[in-house]
N, C-alpha and C positions, 0 to 999 in steps of 0.2 A: 504494500500500500504506500502511495506516495506521501512525502513529508507534509504534515499539516492537515491530513485528511482524517475524517471521523466516520466511524461506523455506528449507525443507530439501528436498533432492532425494533421493527414496527409491523404489526399484523402478520407475524410469521415469516418475515423476510428482513434481510439486512439492507440498509440504505446507505450509500456512500455519499458523504458531504465533503466536497473538495474545498480546501482552504490553502492559504499561503501564510508564511511567517511575516508578520509585521508590515512589510512594505507593499503598498499598492500605488499604482500611478494615479495622477490627478484625473486622468480620463476615467478611471474606474469610479472614483469618488463622485464624479459628475454623471455617472450612468444611473438614470432615474429608474431603470428597470430592476435594479438590485438594491439590497440592503446588506450592510456589513454587520455580522454578529461577532462580537469579541468574546472569545472563550479563553480565559486565562491570557496567555500571550499570543494566541492564534487569532486570526481574523478569517471568518468564513462568510462566503456570500450566499444569500438566499434570494428567492424571487420576491420582488416587492409586491407584485400583484397578488401572489399567493398569500403574503402576509396580510394584506388588506382584506381579501375575501374570507380568509379563515377567521379573522377577528371581526365578525359581523354581528357585534353585540354592542348597542349604543352606550351603556354605562362604561364598558371597557375602553371604548374609543374616546371617552372623555378623560381618561387617565393621562397624566403627564408623560409617562414612559412611552405610551403609544404615540402621542403627538410629537414628542421629541424625536422618536424614531423616524417619522415621516419627514420632519423638518431637516434632520441632520443626516438622514440615510444611513444610520447606524444605531445599534442597540446592543447592550450587554446581554450575555447569555442568561444571567440571572433575571434581568428584566423581561426577556423573551419568555422564559419559563414561567415567570409570574403572570404575564398576560395570558399565556396558554392555560394556566390553572384557573384563572378567573373566567375565561371564556369556555372552559370545559373542552379543551382541544389537546390531544396528545402532542407534546411539543416536538417530537421527531418529525411530525408532519410538515413543519416549516422547512425542513431540510430535504424533503422528498422531491423527486422530479415533478415538473408541472403536471404531467399526465396523471400522476398518482393523486395530486392535490385536487384536480378537477373531478376525478372519479369519486373521491371521498366527499367533496362538497355536494355533488349530485346525489350521492347516496344519502347524505344527511338530509338534503332537501326533500327527497322522496319519502324518507322516514317521517319527517316532521309533517309533511302534507297528508300522509296517511293517518297520522295519529291525531292531529288537532282539528278543531272545527274548521269548516270551510270559510272562505272570505264572505260568502253570502250569509252564513250563520252569524259570523262576527259582526257584520255590518247591520244585520237585522236587529240584533239585540242591543248593540252598543252605539249605534249611530256613528260608527267609524272611529270611536275613541279608543277601542281596544285593538291593538296590533299584535301580530305574531311575536315580535321582539319583546313585548311586555311580559310574556309568559313562556318564552321559548326554552329557557334553561330548566324550568320546572317540568315542562312537557317532555323534554329530552330525558330528564332524570327519572320521571315516572315511567317513560317508555322503556328505559333500561331495566327498571324494576320488573316490568312485565316480561321482558325477555329473560331475565335472570330466573324468574319463577318457572317459565316454560322450559328453559334449557337445563337448569341446574337443580331446581328444587322439586317441581311437580311436573315432570315431562310427560306424564300420561294423562294430563287433564284434557277433557273433551271440549269441543266447541261450546261456547256459552249460549244457551238457548234463551236467556233473558233479553239479550240485546235485540232490539227490533221486534220484540214479542207481540206488541200491540200495534205495530206500524200499519199493517194492512187493515186491521179492524178500524183504526182511527180514521184512515182515509175513506173507508167504506161508509162511515157515518154511524158506526155502532154507538150505542148510548154511553154517556159519560159514566153512569153508575156501573155498567157492565165492564167497561175498561178499567175502572178503579178496582172493581172486585177481582178482576184477573190479576192485577198487580199485587193486591193484598195476598191473594192465594199463591202467587209465584214466590213471594218473599215470606210467606207464612206469617203475616202480621196479624196478631191478635189484639184488636182494639180494646176489648174489655180489660185484658191484662195491661196493655200499654197505659191506659188511663189511670191505673193505680200507682204509676211511677211518677216521681218528680221529673221535671223537664230535663235535667242533666242525664238522668237514667233513661229517659225516652230516647234521647239522642244516641246514647250507647246502644240501646236496644235496636234501633233502626239500622245502625252501622253493623251490628252483629248479624242481623237477619239478612242484610245485603251481602255481607262477606261470606255467608254460608252458601250463597249462590255465585260466588267468585266475582262479585262486583266489588272491587276494592275501594276503600274510602280514605282519602287523605285530606287533612285540614291544613290550611296555611298556618305556619308556625314561625313567627318572626325570629330571625337569627339562626334558625335550624333547618332552613331549606336553601337550595342553591341560588335563589334569586329573590331580591327584595322587591315586593310589589308596591307600586305607587298607591298611596292611600286614596287617590282620586280615581283609580281604575274603576270603570263602570261595569263590573260584572260580579256575580255572586258565585258562579260555579261553572266548571267545564268538565268534559270527559275526555280522557286520553283513550282513543279507540284501540280495541284489541279483540280478537276473536275469542280469546279464552279468559283474559283478565282485564276487562274494561275498568278504568280507574276514574272515579269521580273525585275532583278536587274542589273543595269548598273554600272560598275566600272569606275568611272571618274578619278581615280588615283589622287584624290584631297588631299591625304595625302602627296604628293610629293611637297616639297618646291621649287624644281628646275625642273619643267616639261618641256619636250622637245616635246610639242604638238602644231602643227600649226593649227589655226582655230578650237578651241576646240568644238564649237557648231556644226560645220560641221561634225566633227568626230562622235559626239554623235548622230547626226541625222542618219548617216549611221549605226552606231552600233545598235541603237534602231530599225531601220527598219529591219536590218538583224536578230535581235533577234525575232522580230515579225514573220518573215518568218520561223525561226527555230521552234517557238511554233506551227505554222500552219503545220509544217512538223513533229511534235512530236519529235523535237530535242531540247536539253535543256542546251547547253553551247555553247559559241562562243569565238573564239580567232581572234583578228584582226591583229596580228603580222604575218609576213612571210606568206602572203596569198598564195604565190606560192607553199608552202609546204602542203597546205590543200588538202584534197582528197574528192572524191565522193560527199556525201550529202552536205558537207559544201561549196564546190565550187559551187554547184547548188544553195545553199542558198544565197551566195554572188551575183550570177548572177540574181536571182529573186529579191533580194533587190535593185540592181542597176536598174532593169527594173521597179520596183515599183516607184522609184524616178525619173528616166530618161528613159521613154519609147523610144525604138529604133526609132519609127516613128517621135519623136520630134527632132531627130538629122539627119534626112535624108538630104544628100547633104552638111553637115557641113564640113568646111575645116579650121583647126586651123593653123595659120601661125606664131604666136608669143606667148610668155609666158603671156604677158599682156592680149591678147585675150582669152587665156585659163582661166586665173583668172576671167575675166569678165563673161564668160559663167558659170563657177563654182559658182560664186556669184548668178547669175540668177537662177540656178537650185538648190541652197541651199545645195551644197556639197563641199567638199574640192577639190582644184585643182588636187591633186594626184588621188583622186577617179574619178574625171571627166576624167582625162587622161587615167586611166585604162579602163574606159567605152568606150572611143574612140578606144582604141586598140582592145578591145573585139569585137567591131562592125566593125572593119576593116576600120575605118575612119582616121587612122593615121599610118604611116609606123613605123616599129620597130626601125629603126635608129633615126627618129625624136622623137619617144616615149622615147628612151634611153637618148637623149640629154635633153629633157624637164624634164624627171623624175630625172636626175642627178642634174639639177639646183634646182629643188624643194627640193630634199634631202639635198643639201648643204645649202639652206635657213633654213631648219628645224634645221640642226646641228649648224648653226651660230646664230640662233635667240636667243636673250636674253629675257627670260620671267621673268617679275617681280614676286617676291614672292606674292602669292595670299593673298588677304585680308580675314581674318577669317569672315565667315558670322555671322549675328546676330542669336542667338539661335532659334528664331521663324522661320527663314528661313532654318537654319541647320536641325532642326527636320522636317520641311516641305518637304525638298528635299528627306529625307529618308522615311518618312511616305507616301508621295504621296498625291495627291489632293483628289482622290475618297475615300480612306480609312479615311482621316482626316474628310472630309465633312460628310460621312455616319455615322461615329462614333459620331460626334458632334450632328448630326441630331437625332440620336437615344437617346442621352443624353437629348436633349431638349424636346423630346417627352416622356421621362420618362422610356424608355426601359432599359437603363443602368444607374448605379449609378456613381457619380462623381469619386469615387476611381477607378472604372473600366475604366473610360475614361482616367484618369491620367496614369494608368498602361498600357493602350493600346497605348497611344501616346508618352509617355516619358519613358525613361529607368528606370524601377522599380518605376515609378510614382514620381520620385524625381524631382520636379519642384516647383518653388516659385509661389505665386499667381499672380504676375505681368505677368510672362511669360505665365502661363496658360490662363489668361484672354486675352492676346494679341493673342495667338494661336486660342482661341475660336472665337474671333471677326474676325480674318483673314479667317477662314474656315467655319464659320457658314452659 
């Protein structure tokens, strides 16, 4: 191998990166098609276009190391590796031939497009404010989790029959109550039992019933997931597509230190239920804001979700005369007062003037409500929220049975496997 060259092992093959010792001509420094990477005393050239295309993640592009690299046409190896880590890119790829880079980028784009909601779905529910880049690292991370389960942990899992299970019936105009009943039966949801639980336990119950059908649930967990979500992002949930392990991601907006959310658990119960309905309809993103602006399939999804939680037959003859009575019923049915109020209006059980009065009072309460800054969760709980119970338990079970190695388990459960032994042991005990 010639002096100054480096061998990198990537995806089962060695890649030769040619470099020279110290001296380059001025012509080289002025070559805008290349970047110089300084590795100790060596200087290696990489393709500038590959560098730009690989780091296709807006927050990373704002970093000084990235901007300086483009301004000066050079970057240290440590900075390059740091940018790769933040962008979730194997750093040897920067040194690969252009053909290899293009193939990998195409592969990544295909994978992302297969997994995430379509542009039409994003546009419909968020009025263009939600872009792929806003959630890309999370989608990629969750998709890796799906592949890990299929290849290493549960390779014999069959195709998931829940995905799209009511799509044809919904298009054919089958009644809302029949569609809701099918979802409850598919997930084995017992409403009588569920209503005996506090709201936090209701959320756990719905997650558990969903994951029994291999619909994985992940909640946003600030500081414990690979991408920070802007608190202004206009979406409540999305699903990472997969034939065996579709994964619902719920945006709790837990990165907001000043949340304006009344009855958080109640909102999450309805969000999760609505997202489960969307998956059964083959729809993969959900917006909970400005529901009156939603159209078509998503209005239908909200109606089905409401029927799943509060069947119309359970409200026959109901007459709400006060705000306190409304709140009591909402507590019994494990939803927010505002959601219960919308349900009453939908079923014609409250007049529009009375609805307007009560809704106005609830809105004012939300606006005036002082919410204390949230306590930061313990790391074991922070990672647990994002990883989900089924993925955590199945991965730990596979490790205990010798199917996967410890480093594989660490990399699966924690960001880049960076976790101290104490946290690793606590997590292992919690989910074993």
